[in-house]
Backbone as ProteinMPNN parsed JSONL, in Angstrom:
{"seq_chain_A": "MAKSVSVTIPHKLSKDEARVRVANGFERMKGQIANGALSKFEESWTGDQLAFSARGMGQTIKGRIDVGDADVRIGVDLPMLLAGLAGQVEEQLREQGAALLDGA", "coords_chain_A": {"N_chain_A": [[13.778, 31.722, 13.746], [14.038, 29.772, 10.834], [14.594, 26.204, 10.543], [16.636, 23.566, 9.412], [16.523, 20.062, 9.004], [18.407, 17.142, 8.701], [18.768, 13.775, 7.773], [20.4, 10.694, 7.393], [19.847, 7.469, 6.353], [21.026, 4.289, 6.359], [20.703, 1.455, 4.118], [20.122, -1.952, 3.036], [18.881, -2.724, 0.792], [17.727, -3.193, -2.629], [18.003, -0.412, -4.83], [15.611, 0.132, -6.156], [13.71, -1.257, -4.548], [14.003, 0.141, -2.155], [13.059, 2.632, -2.974], [10.37, 2.027, -3.55], [9.486, 1.352, -0.971], [9.846, 3.8, 0.331], [8.031, 5.407, -1.122], [5.568, 4.086, -0.568], [5.538, 4.294, 2.224], [5.437, 7.064, 2.522], [2.916, 7.608, 1.491], [1.305, 6.277, 3.414], [1.95, 7.805, 5.67], [0.915, 10.309, 4.958], [-1.809, 9.683, 4.959], [-2.196, 9.144, 7.672], [-1.827, 11.598, 8.952], [-3.431, 13.369, 7.655], [-5.859, 14.313, 8.615], [-5.018, 15.741, 10.703], [-2.945, 18.352, 12.02], [-1.475, 19.089, 9.79], [-1.934, 19.383, 6.314], [-2.933, 19.483, 2.891], [-0.979, 18.344, 1.094], [1.706, 18.233, -1.198], [3.504, 16.612, -3.704], [6.255, 15.386, -5.617], [7.982, 13.263, -7.762], [11.24, 13.165, -9.015], [13.233, 11.41, -10.845], [15.036, 9.626, -8.558], [14.361, 11.181, -6.409], [12.164, 12.488, -4.063], [10.301, 15.278, -3.777], [8.58, 17.294, -1.469], [5.829, 18.999, 0.12], [3.984, 20.253, 2.877], [1.166, 21.741, 4.297], [-0.228, 23.616, 6.93], [-2.032, 25.175, 9.559], [-1.196, 27.713, 8.818], [1.468, 27.371, 8.267], [4.246, 26.127, 6.369], [5.856, 23.168, 5.569], [8.684, 21.993, 3.988], [10.389, 19.527, 2.058], [12.707, 16.914, 1.081], [13.413, 13.704, -0.211], [15.966, 11.61, -0.893], [16.695, 8.766, -2.629], [19.171, 6.482, -2.472], [21.759, 4.137, -3.573], [22.779, 2.861, -1.301], [21.765, 4.206, 0.846], [19.203, 6.333, 2.275], [18.468, 9.663, 2.078], [17.112, 12.203, 3.966], [15.749, 15.375, 4.017], [14.413, 18.105, 5.724], [12.784, 21.168, 5.867], [11.974, 23.23, 8.37], [9.579, 25.636, 9.358], [9.887, 28.77, 11.162], [8.114, 28.744, 13.384], [7.982, 26.05, 14.01], [10.576, 25.302, 14.454], [11.673, 24.768, 16.963], [11.046, 22.154, 17.39], [12.843, 20.607, 16.064], [14.757, 18.671, 16.978], [13.11, 16.575, 17.89], [11.76, 15.979, 15.523], [13.904, 15.088, 13.947], [14.673, 12.773, 15.377], [12.33, 11.186, 15.099], [12.276, 10.887, 12.304], [14.604, 9.354, 11.923], [14.0, 6.986, 13.427], [11.496, 6.051, 12.347], [12.096, 5.987, 9.647], [14.184, 4.105, 9.54], [12.795, 1.837, 10.437], [10.931, 1.566, 8.388], [12.583, 1.009, 6.169], [13.725, -1.329, 7.056], [11.625, -2.983, 6.918], [9.831, -3.219, 8.926]], "CA_chain_A": [[14.531, 31.382, 12.554], [13.742, 28.452, 10.278], [15.593, 25.187, 10.87], [16.689, 22.402, 8.526], [16.867, 18.79, 9.625], [18.886, 16.167, 7.713], [18.98, 12.438, 8.313], [20.806, 9.681, 6.42], [19.517, 6.142, 6.862], [21.585, 3.245, 5.478], [19.852, 0.293, 3.835], [20.745, -3.041, 2.286], [17.902, -3.079, -0.226], [18.014, -2.649, -3.95], [17.538, 0.974, -4.926], [14.198, 0.082, -6.537], [12.914, -1.655, -3.388], [14.029, 1.27, -1.217], [12.175, 3.675, -3.522], [8.999, 1.553, -3.344], [9.17, 1.471, 0.457], [9.711, 5.232, 0.636], [6.768, 5.871, -1.713], [4.46, 3.517, 0.205], [5.578, 4.889, 3.559], [4.997, 8.451, 2.424], [1.455, 7.553, 1.326], [0.724, 5.938, 4.718], [2.132, 8.955, 6.555], [-0.064, 11.32, 4.558], [-3.11, 9.229, 5.431], [-2.251, 9.206, 9.132], [-1.886, 12.961, 9.48], [-4.256, 14.225, 6.795], [-6.898, 14.941, 9.42], [-4.364, 16.427, 11.813], [-2.571, 19.757, 11.866], [-0.918, 19.329, 8.463], [-2.701, 18.864, 5.187], [-2.537, 20.09, 1.623], [0.293, 17.778, 0.674], [2.12, 18.22, -2.593], [4.687, 15.774, -3.855], [6.634, 15.073, -6.989], [9.201, 12.465, -7.932], [12.138, 13.43, -10.133], [14.213, 10.336, -10.702], [14.973, 8.978, -7.246], [14.158, 12.191, -5.37], [10.804, 12.912, -3.778], [10.177, 16.615, -3.186], [7.244, 17.378, -0.903], [5.493, 20.087, 1.03], [2.735, 20.08, 3.616], [0.764, 23.027, 4.83], [-1.23, 23.568, 7.985], [-1.955, 26.23, 10.571], [-0.461, 28.848, 8.277], [2.888, 27.028, 8.151], [4.586, 25.18, 5.31], [7.05, 22.34, 5.741], [9.172, 21.482, 2.704], [11.437, 18.542, 2.232], [13.086, 16.056, -0.021], [13.927, 12.387, 0.142], [16.814, 11.077, -1.96], [16.914, 7.331, -2.492], [20.451, 6.09, -3.053], [22.05, 2.708, -3.629], [23.085, 2.322, 0.019], [21.121, 4.974, 1.899], [18.139, 7.275, 1.97], [18.741, 10.947, 2.734], [15.891, 12.978, 4.169], [15.958, 16.752, 4.448], [13.156, 18.79, 5.991], [12.924, 22.567, 6.257], [10.908, 23.595, 9.297], [9.413, 27.082, 9.52], [10.29, 29.304, 12.458], [7.189, 28.319, 14.427], [8.23, 24.645, 14.333], [12.024, 25.072, 14.575], [11.96, 24.208, 18.287], [10.783, 20.717, 17.366], [13.802, 19.983, 15.145], [15.329, 17.465, 17.582], [12.088, 15.529, 17.885], [11.535, 15.607, 14.127], [15.061, 14.29, 13.525], [14.578, 11.464, 16.024], [11.24, 10.452, 14.464], [12.706, 10.518, 10.949], [15.554, 8.24, 12.047], [13.335, 5.777, 13.899], [10.483, 5.578, 11.415], [12.772, 5.692, 8.383], [14.891, 2.826, 9.695], [11.781, 0.778, 10.513], [10.375, 1.449, 7.043], [13.553, 0.348, 5.288], [13.95, -2.678, 7.562], [10.426, -3.759, 6.653], [9.029, -3.374, 10.153]], "C_chain_A": [[14.175, 29.972, 12.119], [14.889, 27.487, 10.579], [15.492, 24.033, 9.883], [17.138, 21.183, 9.305], [17.281, 17.843, 8.511], [19.185, 14.851, 8.405], [19.4, 11.528, 7.159], [20.585, 8.314, 7.056], [20.073, 5.097, 5.894], [20.572, 2.129, 5.252], [20.651, -0.735, 3.04], [19.805, -3.567, 1.21], [18.423, -2.706, -1.601], [17.464, -1.218, -3.958], [16.042, 1.005, -5.257], [13.306, -0.268, -5.35], [12.877, -0.526, -2.361], [13.075, 2.37, -1.68], [10.711, 3.296, -3.316], [8.6, 1.717, -1.882], [9.007, 2.933, 0.868], [8.373, 5.744, 0.112], [5.57, 5.361, -0.92], [4.386, 4.12, 1.606], [5.096, 6.322, 3.565], [3.476, 8.509, 2.279], [0.766, 7.238, 2.648], [0.802, 7.124, 5.668], [1.124, 10.044, 6.233], [-1.449, 10.949, 5.076], [-3.268, 9.36, 6.926], [-2.417, 10.633, 9.646], [-2.746, 13.9, 8.642], [-5.348, 14.93, 7.579], [-6.325, 15.696, 10.607], [-4.038, 17.868, 11.463], [-2.03, 20.071, 10.476], [-1.803, 18.698, 7.398], [-2.166, 19.523, 3.929], [-1.14, 19.646, 1.192], [0.494, 17.953, -0.82], [3.387, 17.397, -2.657], [4.988, 15.57, -5.325], [7.958, 14.33, -6.979], [9.947, 12.971, -9.16], [13.265, 12.414, -10.0], [14.002, 9.636, -9.371], [14.848, 9.981, -6.108], [12.676, 12.551, -5.279], [10.871, 14.285, -3.125], [8.746, 16.73, -2.677], [7.076, 18.653, -0.089], [4.164, 19.753, 1.682], [2.426, 21.411, 4.281], [-0.301, 22.822, 5.892], [-0.979, 24.665, 8.99], [-1.109, 27.406, 10.094], [1.025, 28.606, 8.097], [3.083, 26.043, 6.999], [5.893, 24.482, 5.647], [7.421, 21.823, 4.364], [10.272, 20.478, 2.974], [11.714, 17.772, 0.973], [13.647, 14.758, 0.542], [14.681, 11.872, -1.07], [17.084, 9.61, -1.688], [18.2, 6.98, -3.227], [20.636, 4.585, -3.03], [22.245, 2.095, -2.246], [22.439, 3.095, 1.158], [19.984, 5.822, 1.353], [18.447, 8.537, 2.772], [17.455, 11.762, 2.771], [16.278, 14.361, 4.66], [14.615, 17.435, 4.596], [13.479, 20.201, 6.457], [11.722, 22.956, 7.101], [10.794, 25.109, 9.388], [9.733, 27.492, 10.958], [9.407, 28.794, 13.6], [7.454, 26.884, 14.897], [9.704, 24.318, 14.558], [12.401, 24.457, 15.919], [11.74, 22.71, 18.368], [11.795, 19.946, 16.533], [14.396, 18.696, 15.713], [14.356, 16.297, 17.563], [11.806, 15.042, 16.465], [12.666, 14.708, 13.639], [14.991, 12.88, 14.11], [13.488, 10.602, 15.371], [11.609, 10.0, 13.052], [13.653, 9.333, 10.991], [14.841, 6.927, 12.395], [12.374, 5.218, 12.851], [11.099, 5.239, 10.056], [13.485, 4.361, 8.439], [13.895, 1.668, 9.727], [11.179, 0.518, 9.127], [11.315, 0.673, 6.12], [13.895, -1.063, 5.746], [12.745, -3.578, 7.342], [9.551, -3.959, 7.862], [7.709, -2.651, 10.03]], "O_chain_A": [[14.028, 29.079, 12.954], [16.016, 27.91, 10.839], [14.396, 23.577, 9.558], [18.022, 21.264, 10.158], [16.598, 17.743, 7.492], [19.778, 14.817, 9.484], [18.822, 11.589, 6.074], [21.072, 8.037, 8.152], [19.643, 5.025, 4.743], [19.698, 1.888, 6.084], [21.695, -0.437, 2.461], [19.921, -4.712, 0.773], [19.424, -2.001, -1.733], [16.572, -0.877, -3.181], [15.297, 1.812, -4.702], [12.26, 0.352, -5.16], [11.833, -0.267, -1.762], [12.368, 2.968, -0.868], [9.898, 4.143, -2.948], [7.494, 2.172, -1.587], [8.126, 3.263, 1.664], [7.657, 6.442, 0.829], [4.651, 6.128, -0.63], [3.302, 4.418, 2.107], [4.424, 6.752, 4.503], [2.826, 9.366, 2.879], [-0.245, 7.857, 2.979], [-0.154, 7.418, 6.386], [0.541, 10.639, 7.14], [-2.179, 11.806, 5.576], [-4.361, 9.657, 7.408], [-3.076, 10.853, 10.662], [-2.781, 15.103, 8.9], [-5.724, 16.049, 7.23], [-7.072, 16.232, 11.426], [-4.76, 18.518, 10.708], [-2.119, 21.215, 10.029], [-2.344, 17.609, 7.582], [-1.059, 20.06, 3.923], [-0.249, 20.463, 0.959], [-0.447, 17.833, -1.604], [4.239, 17.475, -1.772], [4.091, 15.581, -6.168], [8.91, 14.706, -6.294], [9.351, 13.177, -10.217], [14.141, 12.549, -9.145], [12.921, 9.118, -9.093], [15.189, 9.67, -4.966], [12.03, 12.871, -6.277], [11.436, 14.434, -2.041], [7.805, 16.319, -3.357], [8.045, 19.288, 0.327], [3.328, 19.058, 1.104], [3.319, 22.108, 4.762], [-1.167, 21.957, 5.762], [0.167, 25.038, 9.24], [-0.389, 28.021, 10.882], [1.771, 29.541, 7.805], [2.205, 25.235, 6.697], [6.897, 25.119, 5.965], [6.578, 21.277, 3.652], [10.987, 20.56, 3.972], [11.059, 17.945, -0.055], [14.261, 14.722, 1.608], [14.106, 11.714, -2.148], [17.634, 9.251, -0.646], [18.308, 7.156, -4.44], [19.784, 3.849, -2.533], [21.911, 0.929, -2.038], [22.547, 2.691, 2.316], [19.83, 6.0, 0.145], [18.658, 8.484, 3.983], [16.804, 11.98, 1.75], [17.047, 14.496, 5.612], [13.771, 17.358, 3.703], [14.33, 20.407, 7.322], [10.594, 23.007, 6.611], [11.809, 25.798, 9.486], [9.833, 26.649, 11.849], [9.914, 28.452, 14.668], [7.181, 26.546, 16.048], [10.043, 23.165, 14.827], [13.364, 23.695, 15.994], [12.197, 22.063, 19.311], [11.624, 18.746, 16.316], [14.523, 17.715, 14.982], [14.735, 15.167, 17.255], [11.635, 13.846, 16.232], [12.42, 13.689, 12.994], [15.228, 11.902, 13.401], [13.706, 9.417, 15.119], [11.299, 8.88, 12.648], [13.527, 8.408, 10.189], [15.048, 5.901, 11.747], [12.442, 4.037, 12.512], [10.66, 4.3, 9.393], [13.407, 3.571, 7.498], [14.132, 0.63, 9.109], [10.95, -0.632, 8.752], [10.883, -0.213, 5.383], [14.306, -1.899, 4.941], [12.821, -4.789, 7.55], [8.628, -4.774, 7.838], [6.905, -2.671, 10.961]]}, "name": "protein", "num_of_chains": 1, "seq": "MAKSVSVTIPHKLSKDEARVRVANGFERMKGQIANGALSKFEESWTGDQLAFSARGMGQTIKGRIDVGDADVRIGVDLPMLLAGLAGQVEEQLREQGAALLDGA"}
């Protein structure tokens, strides 16, 4: 069964700065894993929401990132094959998202 992961990360940035950091971080992440198991990224911004998908090994991961005034909400839908990794994915999203918004 597919599994959804949701993470909310608070920030003390302006909404615009948070959006810039999310956009830059997403670009870096794509570059880091483009040669790995996932590729064929698609992304689109609508206002302050980034909708994305990545495909690899016959699987598609979909997600969205909502940039708010005081937090960033990340939601990722994992296909059945990757559902067992939901805990690890959630932990990585929290750690890397917090580091990104803290400027680390």
